[in-house]
MMTF fields as JSON, N, C-alpha, C and O atoms, coordinates in Angstrom:
{
  "mmtfVersion": "1.0.0",
  "mmtfProducer": "UNKNOWN",
  "numBonds": 407,
  "numAtoms": 408,
  "numGroups": 102,
  "numChains": 1,
  "numModels": 1,
  "chainsPerModel": [1],
  "groupsPerChain": [102],
  "chainIdList": ["A"],
  "bondAtomList": [4, 2, 8, 6, 12, 10, 16, 14, 20, 18, 24, 22, 28, 26, 32, 30, 36, 34, 40, 38, 44, 42, 48, 46, 52, 50, 56, 54, 60, 58, 64, 62, 68, 66, 72, 70, 76, 74, 80, 78, 84, 82, 88, 86, 92, 90, 96, 94, 100, 98, 104, 102, 108, 106, 112, 110, 116, 114, 120, 118, 124, 122, 128, 126, 132, 130, 136, 134, 140, 138, 144, 142, 148, 146, 152, 150, 156, 154, 160, 158, 164, 162, 168, 166, 172, 170, 176, 174, 180, 178, 184, 182, 188, 186, 192, 190, 196, 194, 200, 198, 204, 202, 208, 206, 212, 210, 216, 214, 220, 218, 224, 222, 228, 226, 232, 230, 236, 234, 240, 238, 244, 242, 248, 246, 252, 250, 256, 254, 260, 258, 264, 262, 268, 266, 272, 270, 276, 274, 280, 278, 284, 282, 288, 286, 292, 290, 296, 294, 300, 298, 304, 302, 308, 306, 312, 310, 316, 314, 320, 318, 324, 322, 328, 326, 332, 330, 336, 334, 340, 338, 344, 342, 348, 346, 352, 350, 356, 354, 360, 358, 364, 362, 368, 366, 372, 370, 376, 374, 380, 378, 384, 382, 388, 386, 392, 390, 396, 394, 400, 398, 404, 402],
  "bondOrderList": [1, 1, 1, 1, 1, 1, 1, 1, 1, 1, 1, 1, 1, 1, 1, 1, 1, 1, 1, 1, 1, 1, 1, 1, 1, 1, 1, 1, 1, 1, 1, 1, 1, 1, 1, 1, 1, 1, 1, 1, 1, 1, 1, 1, 1, 1, 1, 1, 1, 1, 1, 1, 1, 1, 1, 1, 1, 1, 1, 1, 1, 1, 1, 1, 1, 1, 1, 1, 1, 1, 1, 1, 1, 1, 1, 1, 1, 1, 1, 1, 1, 1, 1, 1, 1, 1, 1, 1, 1, 1, 1, 1, 1, 1, 1, 1, 1, 1, 1, 1, 1],
  "groupList": [{"groupName": "UNK", "atomNameList": ["N", "CA", "C", "O"], "elementList": ["N", "C", "C", "O"], "formalChargeList": [0, 0, 0, 0], "bondAtomList": [1, 0, 2, 1, 3, 2], "bondOrderList": [1, 1, 2], "singleLetterCode": "X", "chemCompType": "L-PEPTIDE LINKING"}],
  "groupTypeList": [0, 0, 0, 0, 0, 0, 0, 0, 0, 0, 0, 0, 0, 0, 0, 0, 0, 0, 0, 0, 0, 0, 0, 0, 0, 0, 0, 0, 0, 0, 0, 0, 0, 0, 0, 0, 0, 0, 0, 0, 0, 0, 0, 0, 0, 0, 0, 0, 0, 0, 0, 0, 0, 0, 0, 0, 0, 0, 0, 0, 0, 0, 0, 0, 0, 0, 0, 0, 0, 0, 0, 0, 0, 0, 0, 0, 0, 0, 0, 0, 0, 0, 0, 0, 0, 0, 0, 0, 0, 0, 0, 0, 0, 0, 0, 0, 0, 0, 0, 0, 0, 0],
  "groupIdList": [1, 2, 3, 4, 5, 6, 7, 8, 9, 10, 11, 12, 13, 14, 15, 16, 17, 18, 19, 20, 21, 22, 23, 24, 25, 26, 27, 28, 29, 30, 31, 32, 33, 34, 35, 36, 37, 38, 39, 40, 41, 42, 43, 44, 45, 46, 47, 48, 49, 50, 51, 52, 53, 54, 55, 56, 57, 58, 59, 60, 61, 62, 63, 64, 65, 66, 67, 68, 69, 70, 71, 72, 73, 74, 75, 76, 77, 78, 79, 80, 81, 82, 83, 84, 85, 86, 87, 88, 89, 90, 91, 92, 93, 94, 95, 96, 97, 98, 99, 100, 101, 102],
  "secStructList": [7, 7, 7, 7, 7, 1, 2, 2, 2, 2, 2, 2, 2, 2, 2, 2, 2, 2, 2, 2, 2, 2, 2, 2, 2, 2, 6, 6, 1, 7, 7, 7, 7, 7, 4, 4, 4, 4, 1, 7, 1, 7, 7, 7, 7, 7, 7, 7, 7, 7, 6, 6, 7, 7, 7, 7, 7, 7, 1, 1, 7, 7, 1, 3, 3, 3, 3, 3, 3, 6, 6, 3, 3, 3, 3, 3, 3, 1, 1, 1, 6, 6, 7, 3, 3, 3, 7, 5, 7, 6, 6, 1, 7, 5, 7, 5, 7, 7, 6, 6, 7, 7],
  "xCoordList": [-4.343, -3.121, -2.427, -3.048, -1.142, -0.368, 0.244, 0.711, 0.232, 0.806, 2.302, 2.767, 3.049, 4.494, 4.832, 4.14, 5.908, 6.384, 7.198, 8.187, 6.784, 7.418, 8.672, 9.452, 8.876, 10.016, 11.356, 12.209, 11.598, 12.883, 13.087, 14.213, 12.013, 12.13, 12.507, 13.339, 11.92, 12.219, 13.661, 14.371, 14.098, 15.469, 16.463, 17.506, 16.158, 17.028, 17.112, 18.197, 16.001, 15.997, 16.818, 17.611, 16.644, 17.405, 18.898, 19.735, 19.231, 20.63, 21.26, 22.42, 20.499, 21.001, 21.273, 22.304, 20.359, 20.553, 21.777, 22.591, 21.921, 23.061, 24.373, 25.357, 24.401, 25.612, 25.957, 27.13, 24.952, 25.183, 25.767, 26.727, 25.203, 25.71, 27.145, 27.993, 27.415, 28.76, 29.782, 30.882, 29.444, 30.363, 30.585, 31.717, 29.523, 29.671, 30.536, 31.347, 30.377, 31.194, 32.648, 33.55, 32.889, 34.251, 35.026, 36.204, 34.398, 35.073, 35.049, 35.545, 34.486, 34.545, 33.449, 33.515, 32.448, 31.35, 30.299, 29.437, 30.361, 29.403, 30.18, 31.03, 29.893, 30.557, 29.495, 28.584, 29.613, 28.679, 29.272, 30.285, 28.641, 29.167, 29.034, 28.04, 30.061, 30.079, 30.064, 30.446, 29.64, 29.608, 30.98, 31.062, 32.058, 33.379, 33.826, 34.788, 33.171, 33.512, 33.214, 33.828, 32.286, 31.897, 32.673, 32.449, 33.579, 34.349, 35.382, 35.701, 35.9, 36.908, 38.179, 38.649, 38.711, 39.963, 41.123, 42.006, 41.132, 42.177, 41.672, 40.704, 42.333, 41.984, 42.884, 44.08, 42.301, 43.051, 42.882, 41.836, 43.932, 43.922, 44.495, 45.488, 43.873, 44.398, 45.376, 45.05, 46.573, 47.562, 47.434, 47.661, 47.074, 46.928, 48.311, 49.088, 48.601, 49.904, 49.775, 48.9, 50.66, 50.693, 52.01, 53.074, 51.944, 53.179, 54.204, 53.884, 55.442, 56.512, 56.668, 57.656, 55.728, 55.829, 56.149, 55.648, 56.997, 57.368, 56.364, 55.746, 56.217, 55.422, 56.164, 56.944, 55.919, 56.64, 55.668, 54.553, 56.142, 55.394, 56.378, 57.586, 55.874, 56.704, 57.218, 56.525, 58.423, 58.968, 58.357, 58.352, 57.842, 57.217, 55.805, 55.009, 55.48, 54.146, 53.062, 53.342, 51.848, 50.692, 50.442, 50.83, 49.802, 49.54, 48.365, 47.943, 47.835, 46.739, 47.216, 48.117, 46.587, 46.854, 45.543, 44.505, 45.582, 44.376, 44.346, 45.376, 43.14, 42.955, 41.637, 40.653, 41.63, 40.431, 39.623, 40.078, 38.434, 37.569, 36.219, 35.537, 35.839, 34.56, 34.381, 33.272, 35.468, 35.386, 35.321, 35.076, 35.537, 35.5, 36.843, 37.376, 37.395, 38.668, 38.466, 37.805, 39.038, 38.896, 40.232, 41.275, 40.206, 41.418, 41.493, 40.506, 42.684, 42.96, 43.999, 45.033, 43.749, 44.684, 45.675, 45.273, 46.966, 47.988, 48.294, 48.916, 47.87, 48.13, 47.039, 47.326, 45.803, 44.683, 44.126, 43.391, 44.461, 44.061, 42.534, 41.821, 42.057, 40.626, 39.903, 38.709, 40.604, 39.957, 40.003, 41.075, 38.839, 38.713, 37.655, 36.692, 37.836, 36.837, 36.864, 37.83, 35.795, 35.664, 35.996, 35.505, 36.819, 37.169, 36.004, 35.559, 35.509, 34.376, 34.752, 35.691, 34.006, 34.227, 33.366, 32.742, 33.337, 32.593, 31.081, 30.355, 30.595, 29.167, 28.843, 27.77, 29.77, 29.612, 29.47, 28.844, 30.049, 30.06, 31.363, 32.437, 31.27, 32.443, 33.378, 32.93, 34.674, 35.676, 35.844, 36.182, 35.608, 35.699, 37.135, 37.95, 37.433, 38.77, 38.638, 37.598, 39.706, 39.724, 40.815, 41.953, 40.488, 41.474, 42.562, 43.699, 42.232, 43.159, 44.106, 45.158, 43.78, 44.571, 43.999, 42.927, 44.704, 44.188, 44.67, 44.326],
  "yCoordList": [69.17, 68.537, 69.36, 69.906, 69.424, 70.143, 69.142, 68.072, 69.507, 68.631, 68.882, 70.02, 67.775, 67.891, 67.892, 67.288, 68.581, 68.605, 67.32, 67.078, 66.51, 65.21, 65.319, 64.369, 66.438, 66.57, 66.401, 65.683, 67.006, 66.78, 65.317, 64.82, 64.627, 63.214, 62.372, 61.471, 62.648, 61.913, 62.179, 61.249, 63.426, 63.776, 63.113, 62.631, 63.081, 62.426, 60.922, 60.346, 60.289, 58.856, 58.551, 57.609, 59.324, 59.096, 59.347, 58.61, 60.365, 60.653, 59.545, 59.192, 58.994, 57.904, 56.66, 56.01, 56.324, 55.165, 55.382, 54.471, 56.567, 56.853, 56.786, 56.237, 57.339, 57.295, 55.861, 55.489, 55.054, 53.651, 52.871, 52.121, 53.037, 52.361, 52.811, 51.989, 54.095, 54.614, 54.032, 53.669, 53.938, 53.386, 51.897, 51.423, 51.151, 49.719, 49.485, 48.559, 50.305, 50.184, 50.523, 49.83, 51.58, 52.019, 50.94, 50.723, 50.272, 49.258, 47.864, 46.909, 47.735, 46.483, 45.491, 44.346, 45.885, 44.969, 44.947, 44.069, 45.905, 45.99, 46.072, 46.947, 45.166, 45.177, 45.28, 44.455, 46.284, 46.464, 45.754, 46.189, 44.665, 43.829, 44.532, 45.202, 44.361, 44.91, 43.732, 42.625, 43.935, 42.832, 42.188, 40.978, 42.978, 42.399, 41.52, 40.767, 41.579, 40.707, 39.247, 38.351, 39.0, 37.627, 37.075, 35.934, 37.862, 37.389, 36.373, 36.273, 35.625, 34.628, 35.312, 36.287, 34.788, 35.313, 34.883, 35.687, 33.644, 33.104, 31.786, 31.209, 31.328, 30.03, 28.966, 29.181, 27.831, 26.738, 25.488, 25.26, 24.694, 23.424, 22.37, 22.612, 21.205, 20.119, 19.307, 18.867, 19.12, 18.278, 16.878, 16.656, 15.949, 14.569, 13.938, 13.973, 13.371, 12.734, 11.248, 10.556, 10.791, 9.373, 8.812, 9.374, 7.712, 7.15, 6.853, 6.243, 7.3, 7.058, 8.128, 8.11, 9.062, 10.136, 11.446, 11.731, 12.244, 13.548, 14.6, 14.472, 15.607, 16.756, 17.999, 17.95, 19.103, 20.334, 21.365, 21.553, 22.014, 23.137, 24.273, 24.05, 25.458, 26.63, 26.649, 26.228, 27.137, 27.272, 28.471, 28.528, 29.425, 30.609, 30.235, 29.756, 30.444, 30.069, 31.036, 32.187, 30.553, 31.382, 32.399, 32.166, 33.523, 34.54, 34.202, 35.039, 32.989, 32.578, 31.506, 30.722, 31.497, 30.478, 29.75, 30.384, 28.415, 27.621, 27.117, 26.779, 27.076, 26.569, 25.805, 26.206, 24.709, 23.904, 24.45, 24.4, 24.968, 25.524, 24.841, 24.952, 24.143, 23.422, 22.494, 22.351, 21.862, 20.895, 21.49, 20.765, 22.804, 23.474, 24.171, 24.769, 24.1, 24.727, 26.209, 26.598, 27.031, 28.486, 29.073, 28.697, 29.999, 30.654, 32.072, 32.806, 32.431, 33.781, 34.39, 33.771, 35.587, 36.245, 37.057, 37.811, 36.909, 37.619, 38.985, 39.814, 39.239, 40.531, 41.545, 42.726, 41.1, 41.995, 41.632, 40.653, 42.399, 42.125, 42.044, 42.914, 41.016, 40.869, 40.12, 39.847, 39.778, 39.045, 37.561, 36.96, 36.985, 35.586, 34.945, 35.598, 33.657, 32.975, 31.486, 30.936, 30.848, 29.4, 28.827, 29.324, 27.791, 27.157, 26.287, 25.402, 26.546, 25.803, 25.251, 25.728, 24.235, 23.705, 24.488, 25.485, 24.026, 24.766, 24.719, 25.444, 23.88, 23.821, 24.48, 24.259, 25.291, 26.064, 25.177, 25.574, 23.972, 23.09, 23.326, 23.373, 23.471, 23.752, 22.551, 21.408, 22.814, 21.764, 21.436, 22.305, 20.186, 19.733, 19.389, 19.109, 19.414, 19.045, 18.315, 18.359, 17.655, 16.886, 17.416, 17.594, 17.667, 18.16, 17.127, 17.49, 15.824, 14.754, 14.465, 13.866, 14.861, 14.478, 13.205, 12.745, 12.655, 11.46, 10.204, 9.112],
  "zCoordList": [10.112, 9.732, 8.667, 7.755, 8.815, 7.804, 6.826, 7.218, 5.564, 4.552, 4.451, 4.499, 4.308, 4.145, 2.667, 1.847, 2.353, 0.978, 0.743, 1.435, -0.219, -0.466, -1.326, -1.395, -1.971, -2.879, -2.153, -2.674, -0.999, -0.309, 0.098, 0.066, 0.479, 0.83, -0.39, -0.28, -1.528, -2.755, -3.188, -3.572, -3.132, -3.498, -2.551, -2.993, -1.26, -0.28, -0.551, -0.476, -0.859, -1.141, -2.392, -2.388, -3.454, -4.683, -4.453, -4.974, -3.69, -3.38, -2.549, -2.76, -1.604, -0.766, -1.604, -1.431, -2.507, -3.382, -4.27, -4.422, -4.856, -5.728, -4.947, -5.444, -3.726, -2.905, -2.51, -2.508, -2.175, -1.804, -2.976, -2.8, -4.166, -5.357, -5.644, -5.991, -5.504, -5.734, -4.773, -5.189, -3.508, -2.51, -2.75, -2.66, -3.052, -3.341, -4.575, -4.59, -5.604, -6.805, -6.514, -6.984, -5.745, -5.426, -4.675, -4.959, -3.737, -2.944, -3.583, -2.985, -4.777, -5.518, -5.193, -5.641, -4.434, -4.129, -5.227, -5.243, -6.145, -7.243, -8.539, -8.706, -9.454, -10.749, -11.824, -11.893, -12.652, -13.748, -14.957, -15.504, -15.37, -16.448, -17.788, -18.068, -18.604, -19.95, -20.927, -20.546, -22.158, -23.122, -23.336, -23.545, -23.288, -23.505, -22.353, -22.512, -21.194, -20.075, -20.389, -19.809, -21.296, -21.625, -22.816, -23.219, -23.382, -24.514, -24.072, -22.887, -25.023, -24.716, -24.222, -24.809, -23.151, -22.612, -23.492, -23.792, -23.903, -24.773, -25.343, -24.849, -26.371, -26.949, -26.342, -26.149, -26.049, -25.449, -26.298, -26.907, -26.322, -27.033, -26.107, -25.422, -26.085, -25.271, -26.116, -27.218, -25.582, -26.243, -25.673, -24.484, -26.521, -26.077, -25.982, -26.936, -24.843, -24.662, -24.967, -24.447, -25.811, -26.195, -25.667, -25.928, -24.929, -24.379, -25.478, -26.498, -25.244, -26.189, -27.254, -27.987, -27.368, -28.355, -27.662, -26.574, -28.313, -27.765, -28.219, -29.275, -27.433, -27.822, -27.359, -26.408, -28.03, -27.728, -27.155, -27.641, -26.11, -25.54, -25.313, -25.231, -25.213, -24.996, -23.553, -22.627, -23.389, -22.036, -21.306, -20.076, -22.085, -21.49, -21.033, -21.841, -19.758, -19.28, -19.767, -20.1, -19.801, -20.163, -19.055, -17.91, -19.373, -18.349, -17.436, -16.638, -17.543, -16.671, -15.703, -16.001, -14.54, -13.525, -13.28, -13.088, -13.284, -13.061, -11.629, -11.047, -11.075, -9.721, -9.676, -10.297, -8.939, -8.791, -7.612, -6.469, -7.887, -6.846, -6.953, -7.972, -5.916, -5.875, -7.072, -7.587, -7.517, -8.598, -9.989, -10.953, -10.121, -11.423, -11.627, -10.693, -12.841, -13.148, -13.407, -14.371, -12.542, -12.62, -13.037, -12.501, -13.998, -14.476, -13.925, -13.902, -13.485, -13.015, -13.944, -14.192, -14.462, -15.364, -14.539, -13.653, -14.824, -14.061, -14.655, -13.992, -15.897, -16.524, -16.226, -16.029, -16.192, -15.911, -14.553, -14.423, -13.554, -12.178, -12.072, -12.574, -11.431, -11.21, -12.312, -12.188, -13.394, -14.479, -14.165, -14.099, -13.974, -13.584, -14.461, -14.862, -14.76, -15.564, -15.331, -14.804, -15.73, -15.629, -17.001, -18.015, -17.043, -18.303, -18.759, -18.029, -19.981, -20.532, -21.898, -22.535, -22.346, -23.685, -24.678, -24.316, -25.941, -26.959, -26.769, -27.449, -25.858, -25.556, -24.221, -23.659, -23.713, -22.463, -21.234, -20.251, -21.281, -20.125, -19.363, -19.963, -18.063, -17.252, -17.225, -17.131, -17.307, -17.209, -15.734, -14.929, -15.388, -14.005, -13.661, -14.54, -12.372, -11.912, -10.578, -9.921, -10.204, -8.974, -8.066, -8.501, -6.834, -5.866, -5.632, -5.331, -5.766, -5.456, -6.604, -6.381, -7.814, -8.972, -9.58, -9.186, -10.516, -11.192, -10.555, -11.007]
}
């Protein structure tokens, strides 16, 4: 029996893995998370509405769009493409929403 040199096989395997990771990253199927990805996108405050009292809000809309997905309020940022997050309270509990409204 002749022995095969394993070095070309190992180099080919490592190259294949590196190329696969590169292609998945390029097409957006692989995202390498950075610490700043977990930072707060913006601060939010709930304005309690009391019947008969006026409240003021800005006419300029926020750069985020909210959507109810599977009962959880998800925010999409319109300024930074691909930046998406779940709205949570100060105890990291997801803010729930209803597709039907109140």
